[in-house]
N, C-alpha and C positions, 0 to 999 in steps of 0.2 A: 614599209617606210611610213612613218606617222607625218601627215601633211599638216603644217601648223601655220596659222596666222597669227602673226604678234600685233595686236593693236597697242600702239603707243609704244613704238620699237625704240625710240631715240631717247624715253626717259630711263630712270634708274632701273625700274624692272624691267622694261624692254632690252635694255643694253645687257643686263644680267641673263636674260633669256637667251639671248642670241649667242652668249658665252656659252650657256649650257648646250646650246644645239651644235655649236662648234665642236664641242668635246663629243658629240653623239652624231656625227655626221653620217654613220653608217646606219642609224636607226630612224633618224627624223630630218626633216628639210623645212626650212620656211618659205612658203609659197606666197605669203602676203605680209608686208610690213606697212606701218601707217605713222604718221607724224601729223602734228597741227601746224607748225610754222616751220621747224627744223629740217628744210628740204637738202640742205648741203649734207647732214649727218645721213640723212635718209638715203641720199645718192651714195654715199660711201659704204653704206650698208648694202645697197643693191649691187654694187660693184662686187663685193664680198660674196654675196650668197645667191646673187641672180635669181630672185623670187620672179613669181610670174606677175605678182601686181606690187606696186608701191603707190600708197594713198598721201597725199597733202590734203589735209581736211579744210584749211583754211583757203577758200576759193580766190579770195583777194591776192594771193600770190602766184596766181595761175600765169600771170605775163612775166613774173621775175624768174621763175624756176628755170634753170640752166639743164635742160634735158640731157646734156652730153656728160654730165656727171652720173647719170643713171646706166646700169647696165642695158646693153641693147636687147637683152632676153627679157627686161622687166616693162610691163605695160605700167604708165604712169596715169594715176586717175587722181581727180579733184572731189572734194566736197564730202560732208559726213555721210551722205548716201552710199558713197563708193565704199566707206568702211563697212556699213550694213551688207552691202553686195558682197565683198569677199568673205565676212564673217558666215554668211549663209550659202556660199558657193559649195556645190557638191563635191569639188575637188579638196576642199579643206575638211579635215575629220576633227582638228582639236584648234580652239581659239584661245589665246593668252589675254585676257582682258586686262591691260595694264594702262589704260587711259586713266589719268587722275581726274577726282571728281565727278559731279552728275552727269559730265559731257561722255561718260564712259557707257551711260546706260543704254543707248541706242544700239551699239555695237554687240553689248552683251546680250540684250534682248533679242536681237536677230539671231544670234547664235544658238542662245536657247530654244528660239522658236523653230529653228531648223533641226533641232535634235543633235546637236554637237556635245563634245565633250569640251567643257569650259573650264581653264584654269584661271580662277577668278583672283585677281589682285585689286580689282577695282571695287573696295568694300561699299562705296557709295551705291552701287546698284541694289545691295540688299538693304541698306539702310532706308533709300528712298521707297523701294518697291518690293520687299522681301517677300510678303505673301503671295504676290502676283507672279514673281519670278519663280517662286519654288512650285507653285501650282501649273505654271506653264511648263517647267521642266517634267513634273510629274505626267502631263499630258504627250509631251513628245519624246520622252525618252532621254532628254539631256542629262548629262553628268556634270555635276558641278564640284570642282574639286579646289580648295583652298590653297593659295599662294602666299597669302601673309604668313609669317613664321608661326604666329601664335595659333591660328586657325589649323595650319598645317600640322601642328603639333597635337592639338586637340583630336584632329582628324586620325592622326597615327595612334593616340592612345585610345579612343574609342574602339579601335579593334581589338580589344582586350576585353569587351564586354559583349552581351546579346544586342541584337538590333531586330526590333519587331515593326512591322510596317502597320502605320495607325489604320484603323477600321472606320473610324467615323468620319473621314473626309476632310479632316483639318491638317494644317501644318504644325498645330501646335499641341499634338496629342502627346500628353506625358509617357506614352507607351513606346514611343520609339525606341529610346535607351533605356530599357526597365531596369538595368543594374547601376545606372549613374545617379550618384547623391548630387554632384555638383562639378561644374568646370570652373577652372581658375585660369585666368588670363594675366600673364605676367607684363609688366609695364617697366622699361629702364628707369622711368622717373625723368628722362630727359635732362636738359643743361641746367635746370633749377631745381633739382631733386634737394629736398631739404629746406628749401626757401619757405618762410613764412609769407602770409597774404602781404604783409607790410613790405617786405623785401621785394615783392614783385611789382611794387607800385610804378616803379621807374626803370624797369629792365630794358635795354636797348633791343633793337632788331637784330643788331650783330650778334649779341649774345643769344637771342632766342635761336638764331640759325646755326650755332655752334654745337651739334649733337655730339655727345661722348661717344657714343657707340655706333650709330648708324650713318651710312652716307645716302641721303634721300633728297628729294627734291624741295624746294623751299615751303611748298604748301604743307607737305607731310611733316616736315621738319618743326614747323611752327604748331601744328597739331600735337606733335609729340611734346612739345615744351608746355602747351596748355592741359595736356592730357585728353584733349578732344578726340585725338586719334583713338585712344582706349575706349573711349564713350562710344564712338562709332563702330569699334570691333566688339563691343558688348551687344548692340544692336545686331550686328551681322551675324554673330554666333548664335542668337536667339533663333534667326530664321535659317541659317545654313544647316543647323543641327536639329532642329526642331524643338529647342528646349524652352522650358518655362523661363521668364526672367529672373525668378528667385532661384534658378538653378547656377547663375552665372556670378562669379566673383571675380576681383581684380587684387592683385597683390603686387607690389614694387619690388623688382629684382634689378639692381644695377648692372651686374655682371652680363645680363642677356645670354646667359648660357641655357638655363631652363626656359624654354620658349613658351610653354604653357602645361599645365596638368588636369588629370581628370580624376576625382575622387568618386570611388564606387561605394555601394551601398553597404559592403563589408569592411570598409574601413581602408582598402588598398589604394594607394594613389600611384598612378601611372603616368609618367613625365617623358618629354623627349628633350634630349640635350644634345648641343652641338654648339662650336663656335658660331657667332652672328655673321651669318653670310647667306643671302637671300637665294643664292644659285641652289642651295640645298632643297628648300621646299619648291622652288620652280621646278627642278629636275624631278622630284619625287612627282609631282602633279601630271609631268608630261610622261612619266614611265609607269605610273600606278597600273596594276599592282605590283609591278616588278621594282626591285632595286637594282641598281648599276653602279659601278665603279664611276666616280664623278671628278669634278675640279675642287670642289669644296674642302677647306682644310679640315682635319679631324681634331679633336681632344688629344691633348697630351697628358695622360694620366700618370706620368712620371714626375710631372710638374705639381707642386703644391698649388691648391687654389681653395678659395673660400667662396660660398655661395651664400648671399644675404637675401633676406626676405622680409618685407615691413608691410603693414597696411597703408593704403593711399591717405593722404591729407585732403579730405574733400573741402575743408575750408578754404584752404591756398589754391586748390584746383577744383574749382565748382563745375567745371566743364564735364567731368566725370559723372558727377551726379546727375546732370542733364541726361546724360546716355542711359543711365539707370532707370531713370524716370520715363524717358522716351520708349525703351524697350519694354517697359511694363505697361505703359499706355497704347502704343501700336498706333494704327490708323495713319492719319496724315502728319502725325508729328515727326517721323522719322523724316520725310521730304522737308519739312519746314527747318529743323534743326541743321540738316545737312547743308541746305542752300544758305541758310542764316550765316552758319560758319565760314563757308566758301567766300561769301561776300565781305564778312568781318576780317577774315585774314587778308584779304586783298586791301581792305583799307588800312590795316596794319601795316602790311609790307609797303604802301605807298605814304606811309607816316601820317596816317589821317585817323589813327586810333591808337589808344593806349592798348598795351599787351592785356592788362586786366580788364579791358573793356569788352574784349572778344567774347568770354562766357556772358558777360553782363547783357549785351546787345543780343546775344542768341537767346537768352532766358526771356527778354522782354518782347522779342518777335515771338517766340514760343507761347507766350502767356497771351499775346495778342490775337493768334490767329483762330481760325473759324474750324476748330476740331472737327474732322469727319471721320467716323470710326472704319467705315469700308469704302474708301476712295477708289476710282477706276485709275488706270494709268493716266489719262488725259487730264484728271482732276489732279493727280499727284504733280503733273508738270504745271498745272496752274498756280498749286501752291509752293512749289519751288520759285517761279517767277515772281509771286508776290512777296516772299521772304526775302529775296534779294533787293526788291524796291524797298521794303521797309528798312533794312540794315542800311541803305544809302540815306534814308532819310532820320536815321537814329542820330541823335545829338550826343556828344561826350557829356558824361556827368561830372567830369573832374576839371 
């Protein structure tokens, strides 16, 4: 029986994960669930699954939480430290890192430090601290398995080639996948696919939140609309798979059927296809290396379908270029880009920033920051805080 801690269980990844677990109750059990503020929903999950722990990370809610909505078998904890506690507990063997944003770093780090299997949906962990996290995993024996549909597709496709362990002690050795020419991440294009830069000048928050394919939280939905989500995925892929930055490309694929593909040096291209449903990559991360019958829908090959692919428009969506540049540069730039974007998206959602100003503000902060090629974790957190402050000071240019 796999014992699972679901960090961020009330978000889109967390709720999908619990649906997967519900369909595999003879094989896995959620022993820990966490939320930031949505304690009522967390209580309902506790009643359904009776985990050992439930964590509300916002301590300001401690006096407001009605403990009667939680299972009597569940111990209720408060604060971000409690998330780290259950992520590292010996009773837990698998941690689902589903907390959105840099806030998910602490729990993921604790799980990696404790040598767990980590089903990682929190891409910001690797964007902010990719080299440090991968080096820590190598020391502790932790296993990082991707949950993002794109990275899960790459992970599955890479199994068609050889894997060699780097011998020079770096996480960026090109010999890790000697058969791979490049990895191509697919992007739906979001709600503004095909828009020119001029057409993006005055798009509304409501339009940006109306994603045509995926049902996600507001922050990730806005990231998809700006293509910053794909920018962060490029950086994540570099560290997760030990690739060179010039081995990673992006292509727009509006149907979201081909979730990503790998081109090998002999010209063969291996892709992973399925209907857009996050429960499939979540289940694969939880059951790997096994495959099991699940609850995700299958493709109907008796129906006519068309699959389209097009290069991204970097002029209309400059956020993607920022990600490509940061993947190449490394160092402190990932932490700065991620923090700047989180703060800029928050300003946009608060009607304090225009849509096209999100990447503009991020670029300005990136260019202004004091680049460090090999920062420590504490230094990365300092860069994170600095970037958030700078975004608050950034003035609209329009």
